[in-house]
VOGU-3710 file (C-alpha; in Angstrom, 3 decimals, decimal comma):
1> xxxxxxxxxx> -35,101/37,687/1,930  -36,146/35,116/4,517  -33,646/33,612/6,931  -34,143/30,874/9,477  -33,378/32,897/12,617  -32,736/31,271/15,977  -33,579/33,597/18,895  -31,003/31,825/21,078  -28,118/32,197/18,601  -28,918/35,145/16,332
11> xxxxxxxxxx> -28,901/38,834/17,218  -30,734/41,059/14,725  -30,801/44,786/14,047  -33,038/46,248/11,310  -33,178/49,890/10,299  -34,420/51,897/7,343  -31,545/54,056/6,104  -31,940/57,142/3,917  -29,489/56,027/1,236  -29,751/53,677/-1,758
21> xxxxxxxxxx> -28,699/50,089/-1,233  -26,098/50,127/-4,028  -24,258/52,915/-2,216  -24,516/51,193/1,168  -23,236/47,965/-0,377  -20,322/49,881/-1,909  -19,511/51,374/1,501  -19,371/47,885/2,992  -17,184/46,417/0,227  -14,585/49,075/-0,603
31> xxxxxxxxxx> -11,590/49,607/1,674  -11,690/53,393/1,257  -15,171/53,543/2,786  -15,259/50,977/5,616  -13,088/52,936/8,114  -15,593/55,809/8,081  -18,403/53,876/9,776  -17,426/50,318/10,782  -16,825/50,862/14,509  -18,632/53,226/16,892
41> xxxxxxxxxx> -16,742/56,475/17,396  -14,462/57,352/19,126  -13,042/53,915/18,273  -11,456/53,766/14,839  -10,471/51,374/12,091  -6,719/51,498/11,586  -6,515/48,943/8,764  -8,811/46,883/6,584  -8,407/44,487/3,710  -11,520/43,527/1,775
51> xxxxxxxxxx> -11,779/41,042/-1,072  -15,571/40,729/-1,461  -15,973/37,268/-2,954  -16,575/33,884/-1,371  -13,301/32,948/0,332  -11,899/36,479/0,034  -10,459/38,343/3,000  -12,582/40,375/5,385  -9,897/41,714/7,692  -10,196/44,678/10,023
61> xxxxxxxxxx> -7,979/46,134/12,694  -9,419/48,701/15,015  -8,441/50,598/18,100  -10,727/50,461/21,128  -9,691/52,423/24,208  -6,033/52,248/23,204  -6,148/48,500/22,533  -5,588/47,127/19,034  -8,140/44,509/18,015  -7,721/42,348/14,922
71> xxxxxxxxxx> -10,564/40,567/13,272  -9,437/38,330/10,431  -12,040/36,428/8,505  -13,488/35,644/5,116  -16,569/36,309/3,082  -18,813/33,281/2,741  -21,378/34,815/0,390  -21,568/38,031/-1,599  -24,664/39,008/-3,600  -24,159/42,451/-5,075
81> xxxxxxxxxx> -26,381/45,118/-3,518  -28,290/42,485/-1,523  -26,265/40,403/0,903  -22,893/40,013/2,585  -21,988/37,070/4,788  -18,624/36,992/6,524  -17,142/35,117/9,455  -14,158/34,995/11,741  -14,559/31,199/11,786  -12,024/30,956/8,962
91> xxxxxxxxxx> -9,225/33,031/7,504  -8,080/33,079/3,886  -7,396/29,655/2,452  -10,187/28,270/4,663  -7,893/27,992/7,663  -10,038/27,406/10,766  -9,817/30,054/13,456  -8,924/28,802/16,933  -11,764/30,636/18,722  -14,413/31,920/16,305
101> xxxxxxxxxx> -16,948/34,401/17,601  -19,628/34,872/14,962  -20,835/34,987/11,409  -22,252/38,318/10,249  -25,023/38,638/7,698  -25,754/42,092/6,292  -28,839/42,499/4,105  -29,771/45,429/1,867  -33,363/45,653/0,598  -34,845/48,477/-1,445
111> xxxxxxxxxx> -37,308/50,434/0,715  -38,341/52,873/-2,026  -37,623/56,555/-2,485  -33,847/56,003/-2,280  -34,062/54,297/1,107  -32,815/50,882/2,190  -34,002/48,358/4,723  -30,707/47,433/6,351  -30,473/44,301/8,487  -27,396/43,179/10,420
121> xxxxxxxxxx> -27,403/39,716/11,964  -24,804/38,284/14,309  -25,051/34,497/14,192  -23,276/32,623/17,001  -22,229/29,022/17,673  -23,750/28,937/21,143  -26,325/30,713/23,247  -23,501/31,708/25,601  -21,595/33,502/22,818  -24,793/35,212/21,650
131> xxxxxxxxxx> -25,550/36,359/25,194  -21,972/37,621/25,616  -22,338/39,618/22,385  -25,694/41,016/23,545  -24,086/42,036/26,864  -21,184/43,672/24,978  -23,783/45,931/23,373  -24,585/44,340/20,003  -27,721/46,411/19,430  -26,199/49,685/20,601
141> xxxxxxxxxx> -22,918/49,152/18,722  -24,392/47,900/15,461  -27,063/50,614/15,756  -24,361/53,264/16,007  -22,595/51,711/13,023  -25,863/51,879/11,043  -26,257/55,563/11,958  -22,646/56,286/10,985  -23,070/54,346/7,720  -26,190/56,336/6,838
151> xxxxxxxx> -24,522/59,687/7,591  -21,375/58,744/5,659  -23,348/57,482/2,629  -25,511/60,619/2,604  -22,341/62,696/2,608  -21,181/60,807/-0,483  -24,469/61,638/-2,208  -23,944/65,420/-2,065
//
């Protein structure tokens, strides 16, 4: 899948994960799975509401260093076992968010032998927001999430 990436606005992480893409997609789209990998430990998801369809809720609440963080958004595009696009730019009912941060694109491509090429993209409105996200540790954080996702999915396979 080819995307028009902008190096000033888009942060990209690509990994090959040892789990099939259908399982990884399921982990990303079912509420019972998301809390097991979505934020780097020791942080934790305390609530999520997922309605994986265009316009459906992508809401997460997580605890980071004792602080509760809410991220309410919507899915923009859902292609089963291939692609998820969600944003905090809107909430359900297409209500604009007052201070959106990014749009996330998660891609799942078959890499053969039960493996998946997993790509996470953070797309930002400005170079300043992209740089702030990079400084917050986009690559480290999303890399940890990818590792946690792989370990969790492999545990489901046994």
